C-alpha positions as CSV (number, residue, x, y, z in Angstrom):
1,M,-76.1,55.3,74.9
2,E,-78.1,58.8,75.3
3,K,-81.0,58.7,77.6
4,R,-82.7,61.8,75.9
5,H,-85.3,62.8,73.4
6,N,-84.5,65.9,71.7
7,L,-81.6,65.7,68.4
8,G,-78.2,66.9,69.6
9,K,-75.6,69.4,67.5
10,P,-75.1,67.7,64.1
11,A,-71.1,66.9,63.6
12,N,-69.2,68.7,60.4
13,L,-68.4,66.4,57.6
14,D,-67.1,68.8,55.4
15,K,-63.5,67.9,54.8
16,V,-64.0,63.7,54.4
17,L,-68.2,63.8,53.3
18,G,-67.0,60.9,50.0
19,K,-64.0,60.8,50.6
20,T,-63.8,58.2,53.5
21,R,-63.9,54.3,53.0
22,N,-66.9,52.6,53.4
23,R,-68.0,51.0,56.5
24,V,-71.9,49.8,55.4
25,F,-71.8,45.8,55.6
26,R,-75.1,45.9,53.6
27,V,-78.1,48.1,52.5
28,G,-81.8,47.1,52.8
29,V,-84.4,49.5,50.8
30,E,-88.1,50.3,51.1
31,L,-90.1,51.3,48.5
32,E,-93.5,52.4,48.5
33,G,-95.3,53.3,45.6
34,G,-98.0,51.8,43.0
35,W,-97.0,49.4,40.1
36,G,-99.0,48.5,36.9
37,A,-97.4,45.4,37.3
38,L,-95.0,44.7,39.6
39,P,-91.4,42.6,39.4
40,K,-90.8,38.9,38.3
41,G,-91.9,37.4,42.6
42,A,-92.3,40.5,43.9
43,R,-94.3,39.9,46.9
44,L,-95.8,43.7,48.6
45,L,-96.5,44.1,52.0
46,R,-99.1,46.0,53.1
47,D,-99.3,49.9,54.4
48,G,-102.7,51.6,55.6
49,S,-100.1,55.5,54.6
50,I,-99.8,54.6,51.0
51,H,-102.8,56.6,49.5
52,F,-103.4,57.1,46.4
53,S,-106.4,58.6,44.0
54,D,-109.3,57.2,42.3
55,E,-107.5,60.2,39.6
56,E,-104.1,58.2,40.1
57,I,-105.8,54.8,40.7
58,G,-107.3,55.4,37.3
59,R,-103.8,55.7,35.6
60,G,-103.1,52.6,35.5
61,I,-102.2,51.4,39.5
62,R,-102.6,47.6,40.2
63,N,-100.8,46.8,42.7
64,V,-100.0,49.2,45.7
65,G,-97.8,48.9,49.0
66,E,-94.2,48.6,49.7
67,L,-91.9,46.2,48.9
68,T,-89.0,45.3,51.0
69,S,-85.0,44.4,49.4
70,P,-83.0,41.5,50.5
71,P,-79.7,42.8,52.4
72,L,-78.0,44.4,49.1
73,A,-74.6,44.9,48.9
74,V,-73.2,48.8,49.0
75,S,-70.6,49.2,46.5
76,E,-70.4,46.6,42.8
77,K,-67.0,45.4,44.1
78,E,-68.3,43.5,47.1
79,A,-71.2,41.7,44.3
80,I,-70.6,38.7,44.6
81,S,-73.0,36.9,46.6
82,T,-75.9,39.3,46.2
83,L,-77.2,42.5,44.2
84,Y,-76.0,46.2,44.5
85,Y,-78.3,48.4,45.2
86,P,-78.7,50.8,42.7
87,T,-79.1,47.3,40.4
88,W,-82.2,46.1,42.9
89,M,-84.1,49.7,42.6
90,Q,-83.7,50.0,38.9
91,H,-85.3,46.8,38.4
92,S,-88.1,47.2,41.4
93,Y,-88.7,51.4,41.2
94,P,-92.2,51.6,41.3
95,Q,-94.4,53.3,38.5
96,F,-96.3,55.4,40.5
97,V,-95.6,57.3,43.6
98,N,-97.0,60.4,45.8
99,G,-95.7,62.7,49.3
100,S,-97.6,59.5,51.0
101,C,-95.2,57.0,50.2
102,G,-92.0,56.2,51.7
103,L,-88.7,55.2,50.7
104,H,-86.6,54.0,53.4
105,V,-82.8,52.7,53.6
106,H,-81.5,50.3,56.5
107,M,-78.2,50.0,57.7
108,S,-76.5,46.9,58.8
109,F,-72.4,46.7,59.9
110,K,-70.2,43.9,60.4
111,S,-69.2,44.7,64.6
112,A,-71.9,45.9,66.9
113,L,-69.5,48.6,68.3
114,T,-70.4,50.3,64.8
115,Y,-74.2,50.2,65.5
116,Q,-73.5,51.1,69.2
117,R,-70.8,54.4,68.1
118,L,-74.5,55.6,65.4
119,M,-76.7,55.3,68.7
120,T,-76.3,59.3,69.5
121,S,-79.1,62.0,69.0
122,Q,-75.5,63.4,67.2
123,F,-76.7,60.9,64.0
124,P,-80.0,61.7,63.2
125,A,-79.0,65.9,63.4
126,T,-75.9,65.5,61.4
127,V,-78.2,64.0,58.9
128,L,-80.8,65.5,58.3
129,A,-78.5,69.0,58.3
130,Y,-76.5,67.3,55.1
131,M,-79.7,65.4,53.7
132,G,-80.6,69.5,53.6
133,R,-77.8,70.5,51.8
134,W,-77.9,67.6,49.4
135,A,-81.8,68.0,48.7
136,R,-80.7,71.9,47.5
137,N,-77.9,71.4,45.3
138,E,-80.1,68.9,43.7
139,G,-82.2,71.7,43.2
140,L,-85.4,69.6,44.3
141,G,-88.6,73.1,44.1
142,E,-89.3,73.7,47.4
143,T,-93.5,71.4,47.4
144,H,-90.9,68.4,47.3
145,G,-92.2,65.8,49.8
146,I,-88.5,65.7,51.6
147,W,-89.1,69.2,53.4
148,P,-91.5,68.6,55.5
149,R,-89.4,65.5,56.4
150,L,-86.7,67.4,56.9
151,M,-88.8,70.6,58.7
152,G,-90.4,67.5,61.2
153,K,-93.4,68.5,60.0
154,N,-94.4,64.6,58.7
155,E,-95.3,62.3,61.7
156,Y,-93.9,58.9,59.6
157,C,-90.3,61.2,60.1
158,Q,-90.3,62.4,63.7
159,H,-87.3,64.9,64.6
160,T,-87.0,62.5,68.0
161,F,-84.0,60.1,69.5
162,Y,-85.2,57.3,71.2
163,A,-82.0,54.6,70.4
164,D,-82.4,52.8,74.3
165,D,-86.4,52.1,74.3
166,Q,-85.8,51.7,69.6
167,V,-83.2,49.0,70.4
168,T,-84.2,46.8,72.2
169,R,-88.1,46.8,70.9
170,V,-89.1,43.3,69.9
171,D,-92.4,44.2,67.4
172,K,-93.4,46.5,65.3
173,D,-95.1,49.6,67.1
174,Y,-97.8,51.7,65.0
175,D,-98.1,53.9,68.0
176,H,-96.8,57.4,66.3
177,F,-97.1,59.2,69.5
178,R,-96.2,56.8,72.0
179,V,-92.8,58.3,74.0
180,G,-89.9,55.7,72.0
181,N,-92.1,54.9,69.6
182,R,-90.3,54.3,65.6
183,Y,-91.6,57.2,63.7
184,S,-88.4,59.2,63.8
185,V,-85.8,60.3,60.9
186,I,-83.1,58.0,62.2
187,V,-84.5,54.0,64.1
188,Y,-81.9,52.0,65.5
189,P,-84.0,48.0,64.9
190,W,-81.2,46.1,66.4
191,S,-83.8,43.2,68.8
192,R,-85.3,43.0,64.8
193,H,-83.4,43.1,62.0
194,Q,-79.7,44.3,63.1
195,T,-80.4,47.7,60.9
196,V,-80.1,51.5,61.8
197,E,-82.9,52.2,59.5
198,C,-83.5,55.9,57.9
199,R,-87.4,57.1,57.9
200,L,-86.1,61.0,56.2
201,L,-86.3,60.2,52.3
202,P,-89.5,60.4,50.8
203,M,-90.3,58.6,47.3
204,M,-88.6,60.3,44.2
205,E,-90.1,61.3,40.8
206,N,-87.6,58.8,39.4
207,C,-85.0,56.1,40.4
208,E,-81.8,57.4,39.3
209,L,-82.5,60.3,41.7
210,A,-83.6,57.7,44.2
211,I,-80.3,55.9,44.0
212,R,-78.6,59.2,44.4
213,A,-80.4,60.5,47.8
214,V,-79.9,56.2,49.6
215,K,-75.7,57.6,47.9
216,A,-75.8,60.7,49.7
217,L,-77.2,59.0,52.8
218,L,-74.1,55.9,52.7
219,D,-71.3,59.1,52.0
220,V,-72.9,60.8,55.9
221,T,-73.0,57.5,57.6
222,N,-69.7,57.1,56.3
223,A,-68.2,60.8,56.9
224,F,-69.6,60.5,60.3
225,L,-68.8,57.4,61.6
226,V,-64.9,58.9,60.4
227,V,-65.1,62.5,61.8
228,T,-66.6,60.9,65.6
229,A,-64.1,58.7,66.0
230,K,-61.8,60.2,69.0
231,R,-60.5,57.3,71.6
232,E,-60.5,53.6,71.9
233,E,-61.5,51.5,74.9
234,A,-61.7,48.5,75.7
235,I,-65.7,46.7,76.7
236,K,-67.2,44.0,76.7
237,G,-70.9,44.0,74.9
238,E,-73.3,41.5,75.0
239,Y,-76.7,41.9,72.4
240,R,-79.2,39.0,71.3
241,A,-79.9,38.7,68.2
242,D,-83.7,36.9,68.0
243,E,-82.9,33.3,70.3
244,E,-78.4,33.6,69.9
245,K,-76.6,35.2,72.1
246,L,-73.7,37.8,70.8
247,S,-71.2,38.1,73.0
248,E,-68.0,39.6,71.8
249,E,-64.8,41.3,73.0
250,K,-65.4,44.5,71.3
251,R,-62.7,47.7,70.8
252,I,-65.6,51.0,70.8
253,I,-64.4,54.5,69.9
254,V,-66.2,57.4,71.2
């Protein structure tokens, strides 16, 4: 794990992007926005960063906040005991979004080893580089909400790297400017969720585009894990998840 606050140099994923097998176990999606009517059984979380004007409210917004998914399957083939993420997003996507709304993506893995391999400043740098390419290929205009986030001009998506601080934090901190805060482009909330969180994406103007954005992020993550696998060494590690200690022999690829 690196003890640094600036981002590293992006990895080159060109040869493998979109061609690797999936290594993400489950994906979680947080949708921010406004709903005229909520999906059946949905419960919103309050989020002070979401703002709609009186004019927008007048268009039929009745519910404002954040809707959080359960752990979702990454592929249809795995969607046996849990929903496939595009299915949940299509069912749950808000009718109203604006520039104050973020689309946060959590990724979990079958081993702590894989999680640890993403705890490098090169990973957020790579996400920024390749999601920027994705945005250009999608033809997203210069006024689209993704560009301030890609350029480091959004305080909810800072181009900082605080993995060592974030991985042990057990509370949900709301200080945007504290060293080690959780408003990085990539966050490591292991002690709370055992996930890697990406805060780069804004809510998209339609669900289909949002699904493509999540898929692009999953592709980048899988490709990164492939190209950064250079050598293996056996190590022992201990991690604390809630009140239980998980101690395991694992092989770390660095």
